[in-house]
Each structure stands twice: as structure tokens, then as C-alpha cells.
N, CA, C, O and the ligand as a Tripos MOL2 file, in Angstrom:
@<TRIPOS>MOLECULE
protein
  305   303    77     0     0
PROTEIN
NO_CHARGES

@<TRIPOS>ATOM
      1 N           9.3440   -1.4590   19.7740 N.3       1 MET1
      2 CA          7.8970   -1.4640   19.5180 C.3       1 MET1
      3 C           7.1400   -2.2940   20.5480 C.2       1 MET1
      4 O           5.9100   -2.3430   20.5120 O.2       1 MET1
      5 N           7.8550   -2.9490   21.4690 N.am      2 THR2
      6 CA          7.1590   -3.6120   22.5690 C.3       2 THR2
      7 C           6.5120   -2.5350   23.4390 C.2       2 THR2
      8 O           7.0400   -1.4310   23.5750 O.2       2 THR2
      9 N           5.3770   -2.8650   24.0170 N.am      3 GLY3
     10 CA          4.6480   -1.8680   24.7900 C.3       3 GLY3
     11 C           3.4340   -1.3800   24.0260 C.2       3 GLY3
     12 O           2.4650   -0.9080   24.6210 O.2       3 GLY3
     13 N           3.4870   -1.4930   22.6960 N.am      4 TYR4
     14 CA          2.3250   -1.1450   21.8720 C.3       4 TYR4
     15 C           1.3210   -2.2940   21.8600 C.2       4 TYR4
     16 O           1.7020   -3.4560   22.0090 O.2       4 TYR4
     17 N           0.0580   -1.9760   21.6850 N.am      5 ALA5
     18 CA         -0.9670   -3.0120   21.5140 C.3       5 ALA5
     19 C          -0.6420   -3.8160   20.2550 C.2       5 ALA5
     20 O          -0.0240   -3.3020   19.3220 O.2       5 ALA5
     21 N          -1.0610   -5.0690   20.2390 N.am      6 LEU6
     22 CA         -0.7280   -5.9690   19.1240 C.3       6 LEU6
     23 C          -1.0640   -5.4360   17.7310 C.2       6 LEU6
     24 O          -0.2260   -5.5310   16.8340 O.2       6 LEU6
     25 N          -2.2790   -4.8700   17.5140 N.am      7 PRO7
     26 CA         -2.5840   -4.3620   16.1680 C.3       7 PRO7
     27 C          -1.6250   -3.2560   15.7250 C.2       7 PRO7
     28 O          -1.3170   -3.1350   14.5400 O.2       7 PRO7
     29 N          -1.1560   -2.4520   16.6830 N.am      8 ILE8
     30 CA         -0.2060   -1.3870   16.3400 C.3       8 ILE8
     31 C           1.1500   -1.9880   16.0000 C.2       8 ILE8
     32 O           1.8110   -1.5470   15.0610 O.2       8 ILE8
     33 N           1.5670   -3.0020   16.7680 N.am      9 GLN9
     34 CA          2.8220   -3.6980   16.4660 C.3       9 GLN9
     35 C           2.7880   -4.3020   15.0680 C.2       9 GLN9
     36 O           3.7730   -4.2600   14.3310 O.2       9 GLN9
     37 N           1.6310   -4.8660   14.7180 N.am     10 ARG10
     38 CA          1.4770   -5.4870   13.4020 C.3      10 ARG10
     39 C           1.5900   -4.4280   12.3030 C.2      10 ARG10
     40 O           2.2570   -4.6480   11.2920 O.2      10 ARG10
     41 N           0.9430   -3.2930   12.5010 N.am     11 LEU11
     42 CA          0.9900   -2.2010   11.5230 C.3      11 LEU11
     43 C           2.4210   -1.7110   11.3430 C.2      11 LEU11
     44 O           2.8750   -1.5150   10.2150 O.2      11 LEU11
     45 N           3.1350   -1.5100   12.4550 N.am     12 ILE12
     46 CA          4.5210   -1.0500   12.3880 C.3      12 ILE12
     47 C           5.3790   -2.0720   11.6350 C.2      12 ILE12
     48 O           6.2370   -1.7040   10.8330 O.2      12 ILE12
     49 N           5.1350   -3.3560   11.9040 N.am     13 LYS13
     50 CA          5.8960   -4.4240   11.2430 C.3      13 LYS13
     51 C           5.6550   -4.4050    9.7290 C.2      13 LYS13
     52 O           6.5980   -4.5260    8.9470 O.2      13 LYS13
     53 N           4.3860   -4.2520    9.3180 N.am     14 GLU14
     54 CA          4.0620   -4.2610    7.8880 C.3      14 GLU14
     55 C           4.6000   -3.0100    7.1920 C.2      14 GLU14
     56 O           5.1400   -3.0950    6.0890 O.2      14 GLU14
     57 N           4.4530   -1.8580    7.8310 N.am     15 LEU15
     58 CA          4.9720   -0.6140    7.2460 C.3      15 LEU15
     59 C           6.4870   -0.6720    7.1240 C.2      15 LEU15
     60 O           7.0630   -0.1110    6.1920 O.2      15 LEU15
     61 N           7.1280   -1.3530    8.0650 N.am     16 GLY16
     62 CA          8.5780   -1.4770    8.0650 C.3      16 GLY16
     63 C           9.1190   -2.3160    6.9190 C.2      16 GLY16
     64 O          10.3190   -2.3090    6.6450 O.2      16 GLY16
     65 N           8.2160   -3.0490    6.2430 N.am     17 LYS17
     66 CA          8.6390   -3.8520    5.0830 C.3      17 LYS17
     67 C           8.7800   -2.9950    3.8270 C.2      17 LYS17
     68 O           9.3880   -3.4230    2.8460 O.2      17 LYS17
     69 N           8.2110   -1.7680    3.8570 N.am     18 LEU18
     70 CA          8.2810   -0.8910    2.6830 C.3      18 LEU18
     71 C           9.7180   -0.4150    2.4870 C.2      18 LEU18
     72 O          10.4590   -0.2330    3.4530 O.2      18 LEU18
     73 N          10.1140   -0.2120    1.1950 N.am     19 PRO19
     74 CA         11.4970    0.2010    0.9390 C.3      19 PRO19
     75 C          11.7990    1.5540    1.5910 C.2      19 PRO19
     76 O          11.0100    2.4930    1.4850 O.2      19 PRO19
     77 N          12.9180    1.6370    2.2490 N.am     20 GLY20
     78 CA         13.3630    2.8910    2.8510 C.3      20 GLY20
     79 C          12.7130    3.2150    4.1820 C.2      20 GLY20
     80 O          12.9850    4.2630    4.7670 O.2      20 GLY20
     81 N          11.8550    2.3260    4.6690 N.am     21 ILE21
     82 CA         11.1570    2.5790    5.9300 C.3      21 ILE21
     83 C          11.7750    1.7330    7.0430 C.2      21 ILE21
     84 O          11.6290    0.5110    7.0590 O.2      21 ILE21
     85 N          12.4540    2.3840    7.9560 N.am     22 GLY22
     86 CA         12.9750    1.6990    9.1370 C.3      22 GLY22
     87 C          11.9270    1.6640   10.2230 C.2      22 GLY22
     88 O          10.8150    2.1590   10.0410 O.2      22 GLY22
     89 N          12.2840    1.0710   11.3670 N.am     23 GLU23
     90 CA         11.2980    0.9340   12.4420 C.3      23 GLU23
     91 C          10.8410    2.2920   12.9780 C.2      23 GLU23
     92 O           9.6770    2.4630   13.3430 O.2      23 GLU23
     93 N          11.7670    3.2590   13.0220 N.am     24 LYS24
     94 CA         11.4330    4.5890   13.5370 C.3      24 LYS24
     95 C          10.3810    5.2700   12.6540 C.2      24 LYS24
     96 O           9.3870    5.8050   13.1450 O.2      24 LYS24
     97 N          10.6280    5.2350   11.3250 N.am     25 THR25
     98 CA          9.6720    5.8410   10.3910 C.3      25 THR25
     99 C           8.3530    5.0790   10.4090 C.2      25 THR25
    100 O           7.2800    5.6800   10.3590 O.2      25 THR25
    101 N           8.4390    3.7490   10.4810 N.am     26 ALA26
    102 CA          7.2270    2.9300   10.5210 C.3      26 ALA26
    103 C           6.3770    3.2940   11.7390 C.2      26 ALA26
    104 O           5.1510    3.3590   11.6490 O.2      26 ALA26
    105 N           7.0240    3.5290   12.8660 N.am     27 THR27
    106 CA          6.3100    3.9300   14.0830 C.3      27 THR27
    107 C           5.6520    5.2940   13.8940 C.2      27 THR27
    108 O           4.5280    5.5210   14.3430 O.2      27 THR27
    109 N           6.3790    6.2110   13.2120 N.am     28 ARG28
    110 CA          5.8190    7.5460   12.9610 C.3      28 ARG28
    111 C           4.5970    7.4470   12.0420 C.2      28 ARG28
    112 O           3.5860    8.1070   12.2780 O.2      28 ARG28
    113 N           4.6940    6.6170   10.9890 N.am     29 LEU29
    114 CA          3.5760    6.4330   10.0620 C.3      29 LEU29
    115 C           2.3870    5.7920   10.7770 C.2      29 LEU29
    116 O           1.2410    6.1860   10.5640 O.2      29 LEU29
    117 N           2.6670    4.8040   11.6250 N.am     30 ALA30
    118 CA          1.5870    4.1360   12.3590 C.3      30 ALA30
    119 C           0.8680    5.1340   13.2730 C.2      30 ALA30
    120 O          -0.3570    5.1040   13.3900 O.2      30 ALA30
    121 N           1.6330    6.0120   13.9140 N.am     31 THR31
    122 CA          1.0410    7.0400   14.7770 C.3      31 THR31
    123 C           0.1690    7.9810   13.9540 C.2      31 THR31
    124 O          -0.9140    8.3730   14.3860 O.2      31 THR31
    125 N           0.6500    8.3400   12.7670 N.am     32 PHE32
    126 CA         -0.1280    9.2050   11.8760 C.3      32 PHE32
    127 C          -1.4400    8.5330   11.4950 C.2      32 PHE32
    128 O          -2.4970    9.1650   11.5210 O.2      32 PHE32
    129 N          -1.3730    7.2500   11.1420 N.am     33 ILE33
    130 CA         -2.5790    6.5160   10.7430 C.3      33 ILE33
    131 C          -3.5480    6.4080   11.9240 C.2      33 ILE33
    132 O          -4.7630    6.5140   11.7540 O.2      33 ILE33
    133 N          -2.9920    6.1950   13.1260 N.am     34 LEU34
    134 CA         -3.8300    6.1180   14.3320 C.3      34 LEU34
    135 C          -4.6090    7.4030   14.5610 C.2      34 LEU34
    136 O          -5.7470    7.3790   15.0310 O.2      34 LEU34
    137 N          -3.9820    8.5270   14.2230 N.am     35 ARG35
    138 CA         -4.6180    9.8270   14.4520 C.3      35 ARG35
    139 C          -5.4890   10.2530   13.2860 C.2      35 ARG35
    140 O          -6.2760   11.1900   13.4190 O.2      35 ARG35
    141 N          -5.3690    9.5890   12.1490 N.am     36 ALA36
    142 CA         -6.1560    9.9530   10.9660 C.3      36 ALA36
    143 C          -7.6290    9.5940   11.1920 C.2      36 ALA36
    144 O          -7.9570    8.7910   12.0660 O.2      36 ALA36
    145 N          -8.4980   10.1950   10.4000 N.am     37 SER37
    146 CA         -9.9220    9.8670   10.5050 C.3      37 SER37
    147 C         -10.1370    8.4410    9.9990 C.2      37 SER37
    148 O          -9.3600    7.9590    9.1750 O.2      37 SER37
    149 N         -11.1800    7.7580   10.4800 N.am     38 PRO38
    150 CA        -11.4680    6.4110    9.9790 C.3      38 PRO38
    151 C         -11.5930    6.3950    8.4620 C.2      38 PRO38
    152 O         -11.2050    5.4240    7.8140 O.2      38 PRO38
    153 N         -12.1290    7.4600    7.9020 N.am     39 GLU39
    154 CA        -12.3050    7.5540    6.4430 C.3      39 GLU39
    155 C         -10.9530    7.5860    5.7210 C.2      39 GLU39
    156 O         -10.7650    6.8800    4.7300 O.2      39 GLU39
    157 N         -10.0200    8.3940    6.2080 N.am     40 ASP40
    158 CA         -8.7050    8.4750    5.5700 C.3      40 ASP40
    159 C          -7.9460    7.1580    5.7100 C.2      40 ASP40
    160 O          -7.2670    6.7270    4.7780 O.2      40 ASP40
    161 N          -8.0600    6.5230    6.8740 N.am     41 ALA41
    162 CA         -7.3920    5.2370    7.0760 C.3      41 ALA41
    163 C          -7.9640    4.1970    6.1190 C.2      41 ALA41
    164 O          -7.2250    3.3950    5.5480 O.2      41 ALA41
    165 N          -9.2780    4.2150    5.9490 N.am     42 ARG42
    166 CA         -9.9520    3.2860    5.0490 C.3      42 ARG42
    167 C          -9.5220    3.5150    3.6020 C.2      42 ARG42
    168 O          -9.2920    2.5610    2.8580 O.2      42 ARG42
    169 N          -9.4130    4.8090    3.2000 N.am     43 LYS43
    170 CA         -8.9840    5.1320    1.8370 C.3      43 LYS43
    171 C          -7.5910    4.6010    1.5580 C.2      43 LYS43
    172 O          -7.3310    4.0740    0.4770 O.2      43 LYS43
    173 N          -6.6930    4.7350    2.5280 N.am     44 LEU44
    174 CA         -5.3210    4.2430    2.3780 C.3      44 LEU44
    175 C          -5.3250    2.7210    2.2160 C.2      44 LEU44
    176 O          -4.6790    2.1830    1.3170 O.2      44 LEU44
    177 N          -6.0590    2.0360    3.0930 N.am     45 ALA45
    178 CA         -6.1260    0.5720    3.0340 C.3      45 ALA45
    179 C          -6.7560    0.1170    1.7130 C.2      45 ALA45
    180 O          -6.2560   -0.8010    1.0620 O.2      45 ALA45
    181 N          -7.8570    0.7670    1.3280 N.am     46 ASP46
    182 CA         -8.5530    0.3910    0.0940 C.3      46 ASP46
    183 C          -7.6820    0.5980   -1.1370 C.2      46 ASP46
    184 O          -7.7050   -0.2150   -2.0610 O.2      46 ASP46
    185 N          -6.8990    1.7040   -1.1510 N.am     47 SER47
    186 CA         -6.0920    1.9860   -2.3360 C.3      47 SER47
    187 C          -5.0080    0.9320   -2.5160 C.2      47 SER47
    188 O          -4.6400    0.6080   -3.6460 O.2      47 SER47
    189 N          -4.4910    0.3940   -1.4130 N.am     48 ILE48
    190 CA         -3.4860   -0.6750   -1.5010 C.3      48 ILE48
    191 C          -4.1270   -1.9540   -2.0560 C.2      48 ILE48
    192 O          -3.5690   -2.6020   -2.9410 O.2      48 ILE48
    193 N          -5.3000   -2.3050   -1.5290 N.am     49 VAL49
    194 CA         -5.9950   -3.5160   -1.9910 C.3      49 VAL49
    195 C          -6.4010   -3.3530   -3.4620 C.2      49 VAL49
    196 O          -6.2760   -4.2830   -4.2600 O.2      49 VAL49
    197 N          -6.8930   -2.1450   -3.8050 N.am     50 GLU50
    198 CA         -7.3810   -1.8940   -5.1610 C.3      50 GLU50
    199 C          -6.2630   -1.9840   -6.1970 C.2      50 GLU50
    200 O          -6.4390   -2.5800   -7.2590 O.2      50 GLU50
    201 N          -5.1150   -1.3890   -5.8810 N.am     51 VAL51
    202 CA         -4.0220   -1.4100   -6.8630 C.3      51 VAL51
    203 C          -3.5360   -2.8480   -7.0950 C.2      51 VAL51
    204 O          -3.1310   -3.1970   -8.2040 O.2      51 VAL51
    205 N          -3.5780   -3.6810   -6.0460 N.am     52 LYS52
    206 CA         -3.1550   -5.0700   -6.2170 C.3      52 LYS52
    207 C          -4.1790   -5.9050   -6.9840 C.2      52 LYS52
    208 O          -3.8120   -6.8530   -7.6780 O.2      52 LYS52
    209 N          -5.4560   -5.5590   -6.8630 N.am     53 SER53
    210 CA         -6.4680   -6.3570   -7.5420 C.3      53 SER53
    211 C          -6.7120   -5.8810   -8.9730 C.2      53 SER53
    212 O          -7.1260   -6.6710   -9.8210 O.2      53 SER53
    213 N          -6.4590   -4.5900   -9.2540 N.am     54 LYS54
    214 CA         -6.8110   -4.0500  -10.5740 C.3      54 LYS54
    215 C          -5.6290   -3.8650  -11.5120 C.2      54 LYS54
    216 O          -5.7800   -3.9530  -12.7310 O.2      54 LYS54
    217 N          -4.4500   -3.6080  -10.9500 N.am     55 ILE55
    218 CA         -3.3170   -3.2910  -11.8100 C.3      55 ILE55
    219 C          -2.4150   -4.5140  -11.9530 C.2      55 ILE55
    220 O          -2.0520   -5.1570  -10.9680 O.2      55 ILE55
    221 N          -2.0710   -4.8130  -13.1720 N.am     56 ARG56
    222 CA         -1.1420   -5.9070  -13.4430 C.3      56 ARG56
    223 C          -0.1740   -5.4570  -14.5320 C.2      56 ARG56
    224 O          -0.1890   -4.2950  -14.9400 O.2      56 ARG56
    225 N           0.6610   -6.3690  -15.0000 N.am     57 PHE57
    226 CA          1.5810   -6.0080  -16.0680 C.3      57 PHE57
    227 C           0.9790   -6.3920  -17.4120 C.2      57 PHE57
    228 O           0.4370   -7.4850  -17.5800 O.2      57 PHE57
    229 N           1.0860   -5.4590  -18.3800 N.am     58 CYS58
    230 CA          0.5850   -5.6730  -19.7390 C.3      58 CYS58
    231 C           1.2060   -6.9520  -20.3130 C.2      58 CYS58
    232 O           2.4150   -7.1600  -20.2120 O.2      58 CYS58
    233 N           0.3660   -7.8100  -20.9180 N.am     59 SER59
    234 CA          0.8880   -9.0790  -21.4240 C.3      59 SER59
    235 C           1.7150   -8.8960  -22.6890 C.2      59 SER59
    236 O           2.3980   -9.8260  -23.1190 O.2      59 SER59
    237 N           1.6630   -7.6990  -23.2960 N.am     60 ALA60
    238 CA          2.4380   -7.4620  -24.5150 C.3      60 ALA60
    239 C           3.7560   -6.7380  -24.2270 C.2      60 ALA60
    240 O           4.8030   -7.1340  -24.7390 O.2      60 ALA60
    241 N           3.7130   -5.6770  -23.4090 N.am     61 CYS61
    242 CA          4.9230   -4.8660  -23.2390 C.3      61 CYS61
    243 C           5.3880   -4.7790  -21.7880 C.2      61 CYS61
    244 O           6.4220   -4.1700  -21.5140 O.2      61 CYS61
    245 N           4.6450   -5.3770  -20.8520 N.am     62 PHE62
    246 CA          5.0000   -5.4040  -19.4310 C.3      62 PHE62
    247 C           4.9760   -4.0420  -18.7470 C.2      62 PHE62
    248 O           5.5430   -3.8580  -17.6700 O.2      62 PHE62
    249 N           4.2930   -3.0740  -19.4100 N.am     63 ASN63
    250 CA          3.9590   -1.8180  -18.7400 C.3      63 ASN63
    251 C           2.8890   -2.1040  -17.6990 C.2      63 ASN63
    252 O           2.2930   -3.1820  -17.7100 O.2      63 ASN63
    253 N           2.6340   -1.1610  -16.8030 N.am     64 LEU64
    254 CA          1.5170   -1.3210  -15.8810 C.3      64 LEU64
    255 C           0.2100   -1.1840  -16.6560 C.2      64 LEU64
    256 O           0.0760   -0.2900  -17.4920 O.2      64 LEU64
    257 N          -0.7530   -2.0630  -16.3840 N.am     65 ALA65
    258 CA         -2.0130   -2.0690  -17.1210 C.3      65 ALA65
    259 C          -3.1830   -2.3240  -16.1830 C.2      65 ALA65
    260 O          -3.0490   -3.0000  -15.1630 O.2      65 ALA65
    261 N          -4.3440   -1.7630  -16.5530 N.am     66 GLU66
    262 CA         -5.5270   -1.9970  -15.7290 C.3      66 GLU66
    263 C          -6.2360   -3.2860  -16.1250 C.2      66 GLU66
    264 O          -7.0280   -3.8210  -15.3500 O.2      66 GLU66
    265 N          -5.9560   -3.7900  -17.3330 N.am     67 GLY67
    266 CA         -6.5240   -5.0590  -17.7680 C.3      67 GLY67
    267 C          -5.4160   -5.9500  -18.2680 C.2      67 GLY67
    268 O          -4.3060   -5.9130  -17.7360 O.2      67 GLY67
    269 N          -5.6920   -6.7610  -19.2920 N.am     68 ASP68
    270 CA         -4.6790   -7.6330  -19.8510 C.3      68 ASP68
    271 C          -3.6160   -6.8300  -20.6110 C.2      68 ASP68
    272 O          -2.4240   -7.1330  -20.5620 O.2      68 ASP68
    273 N          -4.1000   -5.7750  -21.3290 N.am     69 LEU69
    274 CA         -3.1970   -4.9380  -22.1080 C.3      69 LEU69
    275 C          -3.1820   -3.5180  -21.5510 C.2      69 LEU69
    276 O          -4.1950   -3.0560  -21.0250 O.2      69 LEU69
    277 N          -2.0570   -2.8190  -21.6550 N.am     70 CYS70
    278 CA         -1.9700   -1.4220  -21.2260 C.3      70 CYS70
    279 C          -2.6560   -0.5300  -22.2620 C.2      70 CYS70
    280 O          -3.0220   -0.9900  -23.3430 O.2      70 CYS70
    281 N          -2.8240    0.7450  -21.9230 N.am     71 GLU71
    282 CA         -3.5380    1.6660  -22.8080 C.3      71 GLU71
    283 C          -2.8330    1.8290  -24.1480 C.2      71 GLU71
    284 O          -3.4870    1.9670  -25.1810 O.2      71 GLU71
    285 N          -1.5020    1.8130  -24.1380 N.am     72 ILE72
    286 CA         -0.7170    1.9880  -25.3760 C.3      72 ILE72
    287 C          -0.9530    0.8000  -26.3140 C.2      72 ILE72
    288 O          -1.1990    0.9920  -27.5050 O.2      72 ILE72
    289 N          -0.8790   -0.4160  -25.7900 N.am     73 CYS73
    290 CA         -1.0620   -1.6030  -26.6210 C.3      73 CYS73
    291 C          -2.5230   -1.7580  -27.0680 C.2      73 CYS73
    292 O          -2.7920   -2.2750  -28.1520 O.2      73 CYS73
    293 N          -3.4590   -1.3100  -26.2300 N.am     74 MET74
    294 CA         -4.8790   -1.3820  -26.6160 C.3      74 MET74
    295 C          -5.1940   -0.4230  -27.7380 C.2      74 MET74
    296 O          -6.1370   -0.6300  -28.5010 O.2      74 MET74
    297 N          -4.3820    0.6530  -27.8380 N.am     75 ASP75
    298 CA         -4.6110    1.7070  -28.8160 C.3      75 ASP75
    299 C          -4.2840    1.2440  -30.2330 C.2      75 ASP75
    300 O          -4.8030    1.8000  -31.2010 O.2      75 ASP75
    301 N          -3.4480    0.2540  -30.3600 N.am     76 HIS76
    302 CA         -3.0020   -0.2050  -31.6930 C.3      76 HIS76
    303 C          -4.0590   -1.0080  -32.4230 C.2      76 HIS76
    304 O          -3.8270   -1.4560  -33.5460 O.2      76 HIS76
    305 ZN          1.3980   -2.7290  -23.3210 Zn       77 ZN77
@<TRIPOS>BOND
     1     1     2 1
     2     2     3 1
     3     3     4 2
     4     3     5 am
     5     5     6 1
     6     6     7 1
     7     7     8 2
     8     7     9 am
     9     9    10 1
    10    10    11 1
    11    11    12 2
    12    11    13 am
    13    13    14 1
    14    14    15 1
    15    15    16 2
    16    15    17 am
    17    17    18 1
    18    18    19 1
    19    19    20 2
    20    19    21 am
    21    21    22 1
    22    22    23 1
    23    23    24 2
    24    23    25 am
    25    25    26 1
    26    26    27 1
    27    27    28 2
    28    27    29 am
    29    29    30 1
    30    30    31 1
    31    31    32 2
    32    31    33 am
    33    33    34 1
    34    34    35 1
    35    35    36 2
    36    35    37 am
    37    37    38 1
    38    38    39 1
    39    39    40 2
    40    39    41 am
    41    41    42 1
    42    42    43 1
    43    43    44 2
    44    43    45 am
    45    45    46 1
    46    46    47 1
    47    47    48 2
    48    47    49 am
    49    49    50 1
    50    50    51 1
    51    51    52 2
    52    51    53 am
    53    53    54 1
    54    54    55 1
    55    55    56 2
    56    55    57 am
    57    57    58 1
    58    58    59 1
    59    59    60 2
    60    59    61 am
    61    61    62 1
    62    62    63 1
    63    63    64 2
    64    63    65 am
    65    65    66 1
    66    66    67 1
    67    67    68 2
    68    67    69 am
    69    69    70 1
    70    70    71 1
    71    71    72 2
    72    71    73 am
    73    73    74 1
    74    74    75 1
    75    75    76 2
    76    75    77 am
    77    77    78 1
    78    78    79 1
    79    79    80 2
    80    79    81 am
    81    81    82 1
    82    82    83 1
    83    83    84 2
    84    83    85 am
    85    85    86 1
    86    86    87 1
    87    87    88 2
    88    87    89 am
    89    89    90 1
    90    90    91 1
    91    91    92 2
    92    91    93 am
    93    93    94 1
    94    94    95 1
    95    95    96 2
    96    95    97 am
    97    97    98 1
    98    98    99 1
    99    99   100 2
   100    99   101 am
   101   101   102 1
   102   102   103 1
   103   103   104 2
   104   103   105 am
   105   105   106 1
   106   106   107 1
   107   107   108 2
   108   107   109 am
   109   109   110 1
   110   110   111 1
   111   111   112 2
   112   111   113 am
   113   113   114 1
   114   114   115 1
   115   115   116 2
   116   115   117 am
   117   117   118 1
   118   118   119 1
   119   119   120 2
   120   119   121 am
   121   121   122 1
   122   122   123 1
   123   123   124 2
   124   123   125 am
   125   125   126 1
   126   126   127 1
   127   127   128 2
   128   127   129 am
   129   129   130 1
   130   130   131 1
   131   131   132 2
   132   131   133 am
   133   133   134 1
   134   134   135 1
   135   135   136 2
   136   135   137 am
   137   137   138 1
   138   138   139 1
   139   139   140 2
   140   139   141 am
   141   141   142 1
   142   142   143 1
   143   143   144 2
   144   143   145 am
   145   145   146 1
   146   146   147 1
   147   147   148 2
   148   147   149 am
   149   149   150 1
   150   150   151 1
   151   151   152 2
   152   151   153 am
   153   153   154 1
   154   154   155 1
   155   155   156 2
   156   155   157 am
   157   157   158 1
   158   158   159 1
   159   159   160 2
   160   159   161 am
   161   161   162 1
   162   162   163 1
   163   163   164 2
   164   163   165 am
   165   165   166 1
   166   166   167 1
   167   167   168 2
   168   167   169 am
   169   169   170 1
   170   170   171 1
   171   171   172 2
   172   171   173 am
   173   173   174 1
   174   174   175 1
   175   175   176 2
   176   175   177 am
   177   177   178 1
   178   178   179 1
   179   179   180 2
   180   179   181 am
   181   181   182 1
   182   182   183 1
   183   183   184 2
   184   183   185 am
   185   185   186 1
   186   186   187 1
   187   187   188 2
   188   187   189 am
   189   189   190 1
   190   190   191 1
   191   191   192 2
   192   191   193 am
   193   193   194 1
   194   194   195 1
   195   195   196 2
   196   195   197 am
   197   197   198 1
   198   198   199 1
   199   199   200 2
   200   199   201 am
   201   201   202 1
   202   202   203 1
   203   203   204 2
   204   203   205 am
   205   205   206 1
   206   206   207 1
   207   207   208 2
   208   207   209 am
   209   209   210 1
   210   210   211 1
   211   211   212 2
   212   211   213 am
   213   213   214 1
   214   214   215 1
   215   215   216 2
   216   215   217 am
   217   217   218 1
   218   218   219 1
   219   219   220 2
   220   219   221 am
   221   221   222 1
   222   222   223 1
   223   223   224 2
   224   223   225 am
   225   225   226 1
   226   226   227 1
   227   227   228 2
   228   227   229 am
   229   229   230 1
   230   230   231 1
   231   231   232 2
   232   231   233 am
   233   233   234 1
   234   234   235 1
   235   235   236 2
   236   235   237 am
   237   237   238 1
   238   238   239 1
   239   239   240 2
   240   239   241 am
   241   241   242 1
   242   242   243 1
   243   243   244 2
   244   243   245 am
   245   245   246 1
   246   246   247 1
   247   247   248 2
   248   247   249 am
   249   249   250 1
   250   250   251 1
   251   251   252 2
   252   251   253 am
   253   253   254 1
   254   254   255 1
   255   255   256 2
   256   255   257 am
   257   257   258 1
   258   258   259 1
   259   259   260 2
   260   259   261 am
   261   261   262 1
   262   262   263 1
   263   263   264 2
   264   263   265 am
   265   265   266 1
   266   266   267 1
   267   267   268 2
   268   267   269 am
   269   269   270 1
   270   270   271 1
   271   271   272 2
   272   271   273 am
   273   273   274 1
   274   274   275 1
   275   275   276 2
   276   275   277 am
   277   277   278 1
   278   278   279 1
   279   279   280 2
   280   279   281 am
   281   281   282 1
   282   282   283 1
   283   283   284 2
   284   283   285 am
   285   285   286 1
   286   286   287 1
   287   287   288 2
   288   287   289 am
   289   289   290 1
   290   290   291 1
   291   291   292 2
   292   291   293 am
   293   293   294 1
   294   294   295 1
   295   295   296 2
   296   295   297 am
   297   297   298 1
   298   298   299 1
   299   299   300 2
   300   299   301 am
   301   301   302 1
   302   302   303 1
   303   303   304 2
@<TRIPOS>SUBSTRUCTURE
     1 MET1         2 RESIDUE 1 A MET
     2 THR2         6 RESIDUE 1 A THR
     3 GLY3        10 RESIDUE 1 A GLY
     4 TYR4        14 RESIDUE 1 A TYR
     5 ALA5        18 RESIDUE 1 A ALA
     6 LEU6        22 RESIDUE 1 A LEU
     7 PRO7        26 RESIDUE 1 A PRO
     8 ILE8        30 RESIDUE 1 A ILE
     9 GLN9        34 RESIDUE 1 A GLN
    10 ARG10       38 RESIDUE 1 A ARG
    11 LEU11       42 RESIDUE 1 A LEU
    12 ILE12       46 RESIDUE 1 A ILE
    13 LYS13       50 RESIDUE 1 A LYS
    14 GLU14       54 RESIDUE 1 A GLU
    15 LEU15       58 RESIDUE 1 A LEU
    16 GLY16       62 RESIDUE 1 A GLY
    17 LYS17       66 RESIDUE 1 A LYS
    18 LEU18       70 RESIDUE 1 A LEU
    19 PRO19       74 RESIDUE 1 A PRO
    20 GLY20       78 RESIDUE 1 A GLY
    21 ILE21       82 RESIDUE 1 A ILE
    22 GLY22       86 RESIDUE 1 A GLY
    23 GLU23       90 RESIDUE 1 A GLU
    24 LYS24       94 RESIDUE 1 A LYS
    25 THR25       98 RESIDUE 1 A THR
    26 ALA26      102 RESIDUE 1 A ALA
    27 THR27      106 RESIDUE 1 A THR
    28 ARG28      110 RESIDUE 1 A ARG
    29 LEU29      114 RESIDUE 1 A LEU
    30 ALA30      118 RESIDUE 1 A ALA
    31 THR31      122 RESIDUE 1 A THR
    32 PHE32      126 RESIDUE 1 A PHE
    33 ILE33      130 RESIDUE 1 A ILE
    34 LEU34      134 RESIDUE 1 A LEU
    35 ARG35      138 RESIDUE 1 A ARG
    36 ALA36      142 RESIDUE 1 A ALA
    37 SER37      146 RESIDUE 1 A SER
    38 PRO38      150 RESIDUE 1 A PRO
    39 GLU39      154 RESIDUE 1 A GLU
    40 ASP40      158 RESIDUE 1 A ASP
    41 ALA41      162 RESIDUE 1 A ALA
    42 ARG42      166 RESIDUE 1 A ARG
    43 LYS43      170 RESIDUE 1 A LYS
    44 LEU44      174 RESIDUE 1 A LEU
    45 ALA45      178 RESIDUE 1 A ALA
    46 ASP46      182 RESIDUE 1 A ASP
    47 SER47      186 RESIDUE 1 A SER
    48 ILE48      190 RESIDUE 1 A ILE
    49 VAL49      194 RESIDUE 1 A VAL
    50 GLU50      198 RESIDUE 1 A GLU
    51 VAL51      202 RESIDUE 1 A VAL
    52 LYS52      206 RESIDUE 1 A LYS
    53 SER53      210 RESIDUE 1 A SER
    54 LYS54      214 RESIDUE 1 A LYS
    55 ILE55      218 RESIDUE 1 A ILE
    56 ARG56      222 RESIDUE 1 A ARG
    57 PHE57      226 RESIDUE 1 A PHE
    58 CYS58      230 RESIDUE 1 A CYS
    59 SER59      234 RESIDUE 1 A SER
    60 ALA60      238 RESIDUE 1 A ALA
    61 CYS61      242 RESIDUE 1 A CYS
    62 PHE62      246 RESIDUE 1 A PHE
    63 ASN63      250 RESIDUE 1 A ASN
    64 LEU64      254 RESIDUE 1 A LEU
    65 ALA65      258 RESIDUE 1 A ALA
    66 GLU66      262 RESIDUE 1 A GLU
    67 GLY67      266 RESIDUE 1 A GLY
    68 ASP68      270 RESIDUE 1 A ASP
    69 LEU69      274 RESIDUE 1 A LEU
    70 CYS70      278 RESIDUE 1 A CYS
    71 GLU71      282 RESIDUE 1 A GLU
    72 ILE72      286 RESIDUE 1 A ILE
    73 CYS73      290 RESIDUE 1 A CYS
    74 MET74      294 RESIDUE 1 A MET
    75 ASP75      298 RESIDUE 1 A ASP
    76 HIS76      302 RESIDUE 1 A HIS
    77 ZN77       305 GROUP 0 **** ****
């Protein structure tokens, strides 16, 4: 990955941390993102930030939840 501009190296490094993603696949994904429209790239980045800020584990059953409790536990 040497030879790439620093922001691209950083992207490849971060993508490479994902499960099952080696450096080769990370480079392919980074190239895809580079060629994507600014809007699509923004949607991808936003969805990662959004899922981390909005989704947590239900305090009752440890399912994925959008608030303190998941939909199943809120239903009771
Ligand atoms: Zn729950």
C-alpha cells in the first residue's frame, strides 16, 4: 500500500481491520469508494457513525436495541 496518498493508506488500513478483509480486499474496497459518488461515500460513512451512536444492547435481554430496551422488551 506504499505509493498511495496518505488518506488512501489510512482507508485501506481501517478497512483491513474488518473481519475477513485482507489488504488486497481492503485495497479493492478503497478503490471502489474512491470511484463512488461523494453522496454514496457520505452515506456509507454516515451509516457507520449512525449505527454506533444509535444502536446499543438492550439492558434487559442484550438484543440489539435502538434505545435502552429492544422492541421485544418494550412490547411487554
Ligand atoms: Zn430486550
